[in-house]
Structure formats: C-alpha cells, structure tokens
C-alpha positions in Angstrom: -5.7 -10.2 2.6 -8.8 -9.0 4.4 -9.7 -5.3 4.6 -8.8 -5.3 8.3 -5.3 -3.9 7.6 -6.7 -1.1 5.5 -9.3 -0.3 8.1 -6.5 -0.2 10.8 -4.4 2.0 8.6 -7.3 4.4 7.9 -7.9 4.6 11.6 -4.3 5.8 12.1 -2.9 2.7 13.8 0.6 1.4 13.7 0.4 -2.2 12.3 1.8 -5.5 13.7 0.8 -8.2 11.3 1.9 -11.5 9.8 0.9 -10.3 6.4 3.6 -8.4 4.5 2.0 -5.3 3.0 2.7 -1.6 2.4 2.2 -0.4 5.9 4.2 1.4 8.6 4.7 -1.1 11.4 6.1 -4.6 11.9 5.7 -7.8 10.0 6.1 -10.8 12.4 6.5 -14.5 11.7 3.2 -16.5 11.9 2.8 -18.3 15.2 5.8 -16.5 16.7 4.1 -15.3 19.9 7.3 -13.9 21.4 7.9 -11.7 18.3 4.3 -10.5 18.4 4.5 -9.6 22.1 7.9 -7.8 21.5 6.6 -5.6 18.7 3.3 -4.7 20.5 5.2 -3.9 23.7 7.6 -1.8 21.7 4.8 0.3 20.3 3.2 0.7 23.7 6.5 1.9 25.2 7.3 4.2 22.2 4.1 6.1 21.8 5.7 8.8 19.6 6.9 6.2 17.1 3.5 4.5 17.2 1.8 7.8 16.5 4.2 8.6 13.6 3.5 5.1 12.1 -0.2 5.7 12.4 0.0 9.0 10.7 2.0 7.4 7.9 -0.5 4.7 7.5 -3.4 7.1 7.3 -1.6 8.8 4.4 -0.7 5.5 2.7 -4.2 4.1 2.7 -5.5 7.1 0.7 -4.1 5.5 -2.5 -6.8 2.7 -2.2 -10.2 3.1 -3.6 -12.7 2.1 -0.9 -15.5 1.8 -3.3 -13.6 -0.9 -5.3 -12.5 -2.7 -2.2 -16.0 -2.9 -0.8 -17.3 -4.0 -4.2 -14.9 -6.9 -4.3 -15.7 -7.7 -0.7 -19.4 -7.8 -1.4 -18.8 -10.1 -4.4 -16.8 -12.5 -2.2 -19.4 -12.5 0.5 -22.3 -13.2 -1.9 -20.5 -16.2 -3.3 -20.6 -18.0 0.1 
C-alpha cells in the first residue's frame, strides 16, 4: 500500500479505493468502473455522510506514526 490512503485520511477525505484497509469509505472491486462511479457519486450526493467519513478517517490515521512511515518510504525509494 502506498501512503496515498493515509494522506487522504489525514486530509479528512472519505475513501473510495480498491485496497481494503481500515478507513471510513468504500472498497470497490478493481477495474469495476461502474462501482467506482457509483460510490463517488454517492459521496457527492450525500455530503453529510462524506464529511462524517472524513472526520472518522482523520481520527483513525492518528494511530500511525508518520515518522516511521516516511522512514520506510525513504528506504524503498533509495533502493530504486
């Protein structure tokens, strides 16, 4: 998993992803464009729910140590 999900969570976003993870949002099947569109449309049409999910994500992401995540990320990038 890239850190993009954690960054989105820290930004207070509701998540729509193909990666199952501990976030508030929706996990969709890879390459299922209709499902992806449906979930994004749902969030746009239900702003209160999207905001609630975003607030939950902002709290959930606090359990991760950004210093360790960035340290691992730097190691991976340096190996390339």
